[in-house]
N, C-alpha and C positions, 0 to 999 in steps of 0.2 A: 555333698558338693562340699557344705559349707569345710567339709574339712580337708577337702583338696584345696580350697580358698586359704585355708590358714596357714597348711605346710608350702603354699607358694609365698604367701606372706614372710613366713619364715624364709623364705629362699632370698624373698627382695632383702630385707635384712640384712642376710650376709652378704650378699650383691653389691650393698654399699659402703661395704668394707674394703679397704685397699687391699688389692691382691696381685699377685703376680700375672703379666698381660695372657692372655688365650687360656686362662684358665676353665675348667668345665663350668658350664651355669645351664640354667634352663633355658630351652626356648621362651621367649614371650609371652607367646600362646599357644598351648599343647592342641593340636590339629583335632578337627572333628573330621568322622568316616561316617559311612552307613555300610550298613548291610543288610540286601546286597550293593557289592559294589559298579562301577561303571561297565558296562558289558556285560552284566550277572545274565543269565536266565535263571527263572525261579516257576514253579508251580502257582497256579490261580490261587490256591487254596492256602498260601502262606499265610500264617496266622496275623503278621507285623513287619515293618520296616523296624529295624535297628538300628537307632544313633546312637555316636559317642558326642555329645556334644562339647566345642570348643571350649577348653579352661585357661584359666591363667588373667593378670591383669590384665581390666579394660576389653576382655571378652565378651559380648553381647549374645551370650550364649542363652536362649531359649526356645521351646519347642514353638510357641508362636513364629518363629523365624523360619519356619520348614514349611517348604510350600511343595504338594504332592498334584501332578498334574496330567494327564497324557497325551501325550506326542503330537497325536492327531489331535487338539483339540489345547492349543498353548495359550494360555494367560485364565485357564477354566479351572481353578484349585479344586482339588477333591478335601474335603474337609477329615481332619486328623485329630486323633483323640490319643493324647501323650501318656503313656502308662510309666511313672519311675519304677526304675529297678533299682535294685539292692545297692548295686557298684556307683551307681549316680547314673549311668545310664537310660533311654529309654527306649519304650517299646512305642511304635507310631502306628495305631491301628486304622487303614481308609473307613470313613462312614460308607461308601460304596465296594461291591465285592471286584477285587481289579477281575480284566476279560481278557481270556486267553487269546493271545497273536496280537496285543497291544505293547506298544512301546509307552512306560512312563517314564518321566523327569524328577526326579529329588531334588530338589533346590535349598541348600541351606544361607539363607541370606545373613547367619551371624559376619559378625566382623572382629579383626583383633585391633584395639583403640590404638596400639604404640607400633604397628608396622601396616595398617590398614589389611593385611592378607583376609581372603573370603572365606568362608566355609565351604565345602566341596558341590560340586553337583554332578548327578549321576543318571546315565539312563541305561535302564534296565528293559530286557525281554520277560513278557507271560506267559508261560504256555500252559498244556490243560491243567486240570484238577489233577491231584497223584498223592495214591497213597504217601501216609511216612514209612521208609522201610526199614525192617525188624535188624537189619545189620547195615553195617558201613562196607564191608568189602576186606579185600586183604591188602596187607602194606608188603612192601619192597624195600630192600633196604640194596644200599650199592655196596661195595666192597668198602673197606674200612681199610683207609688211609691215612699217613701221618702227613699234614697240613701248617700252615700259619695261619691263622686268622686273629681278626680284633674281639675283644671281647669287652664287656663293660665292666668295670673296674672301681673298688671301692676305696682307691687310695686317690682319689683325688683329679684326674683326669678323669676325659669322656671314656676314653678306651686304652688297651697295651694290648698288644701282639702276644700270642701266646702260641708256642706248638702242641699241638695236639693231636689225639688217636683217635678219628671221627669216620661217621659214615652218614649219607643223606638218606630221611624216610619219606616213601611217598605213598599216598591210600589210592589201591589200583579200584576204586568202588563198583561195586556192584549195582545192573543194569540200575535197579531200583532208585537205591541211593546214590547214584549218578545226576536222577532230576534233582535234586534236593543239596547237592554239596556246594552251590553259591549261596543257599540262604542258611548253612548253619552256619555253629561254632565249635570252633573244634579246640579240644586239646591232647596232648599228648601225654600217655601213662610210661612211666620206665621201673619196670615192677611195683606195679600196683600204685605207683605216686607219681603226681603231677611231675611233669618235665620240663621247664622254663630258660631259657637264657637271652641274652641280650648281645647286638655286638657294639652298642655306646648307650650310654648312660641316657642321655638326653635324644634318643630316637624310640621312641614305642609301634611294634606292630600294629596292624588292621585288626581291630576286633575279631577276634577268633581265629588267629593265624597265628603264624611264627615268623622270625625274620628270614626264614626260606621260603612260605608264602603260605597259600590257604591248600586244607590235607598234607603240608609236607611240612619236614621239620631235620633238624639235625641233632644225632647227640653224639657227645665227644667226653674223653678224659682228659686233663690236660697232663702235658708230658714235662714243659719247663715252661715257664716264663719267668722274669727279674723282675714283673709285680705279683707280689704274692694276694692282690685284690682283686685278681681276677676268679678267685676259686680253684679248685679241682677237677671241677665238672663231677663227672660220673667217674667210681672205680673203674679202675682195670680189671679187662675179664669179661664174663657172660652177662647179657642184660634180656629180659623180656621187654619188648616196646608192643604197644597196643596206642589205640589212639581210639578219642571216643568224641562224639558229637553232641550238641544240645539246639534243640528247634528255638530260637526264642519265642516268647509264649505260650509257649509249652513247659513241662518237666519230661518230655523225652529227651531219654540219651540211648544212643545206640552207638556199640561198641562195635568195630575192627577185629577182625582175626588176629593173632598176636605175631609176632617178626620176631627172631631170636639175633642178636649180634655180639661180638667180643672184640669190647677192644683192646688193643698192644699197642703200648708204646716199642715196642724191641728196636724196631728200625729208629726211631724217632733221632734225630739231632740235637746234641745236648745244648744248645743257645740258640734262640729264637731270634730273627734277624731284626729291620728295621720295622716291619712292619707296614700294610699296604695302605693307609688311614695318610689322607695328603696333609695334616695339621698332628706333628711328632715334635717329641723332645730330642734330648741326647740319648733318652735309655726307649725310645721307640711308643712313649705314651701319646696320648692323643689328645690334645687341646689343651696343655698343658706347657707352661715354660718356664714352669720356676717352682718354687717351694709347696710345701701339699699344705700348710694350715687351713685357709680358708678353704681351699679346694676341696680339702679332704671334708672337710664341713658339710660342704658344698654337697658332695658325693652322699655321705648318708643321708641328707635332704631328700634329694632326689630320688633313691633307692626305694624307699616304701611309696612313692608319690608313684614310679613307673609299676609298683607291681599293682598298687589299685587300680591306675587306669587303664594297666592291660588285663584285664580279668577279664571273659568273656563271659564265663563259666563259675561254678563255684567255688573248683580247685585253688587251690595256694600257688603261691609262685617261690621260687627265688634270685634274686637278682646278688651277685654272677651266681648261673647253674649250682645245684649241689654238688 
């Protein structure tokens, strides 16, 4: 956590320097998140609750701020033991076992001093205890299409539009795995290597998810972009895609079956348009209205921070994607 704060301190110094209006900047406080999320269903024998604390200047995040209570007994807190994880997140272990059939409320009472934003509150359901599955299930891949999408960039803006050949990937869980989906942290592997992408440099997905959602992802090759900072994504051609999932509090890793995808830019237009972002400058980049000097420096500060904070498992990440 101290490393994260030092990086944010460097970001604050950069932000103090005069820069073009609307240049990309980090949020004053990076938001917190829970796994399970709001509306989730988990087995009663889940080993713990995953908490990514709020971080940033003035963020009052500490495990004592997190309250667990049964919806049937509001105001009666269930004690939690906090185990610090290598990436700065926490596993929160209830002092008493979760009861099948009950609903529970997790509340993060941390606040961001600058904005007054509070941590999340989620309600999740608990089902009967279930064995951890030995495999996840199959992956489905949509037909490959050439579209324009916003991608995080190293060039100083928050994001820039790019024309990409892409396909959406989704897990079709086995019946045993379906009981655990809301408790797992997912990661996509392409050709055996971790795959990550971001749609903006100052937005991070929830733990164990991608910008496409939980147990979903998108893989792509960049066909055209005016901004080289978005990277190239994957190479055009055939790739083997898998998903792996870890259960917080254990060393269990479960793999899906693989699916083959072939990315082709053959039908790609030569020049991307202005992008779908509401904040864009003349070349379609997001969150920047001028030069790249300080903004470019901010991008380099934010990239390693996003990489660290978004890591839900031991794999590495890439911003923009490889």
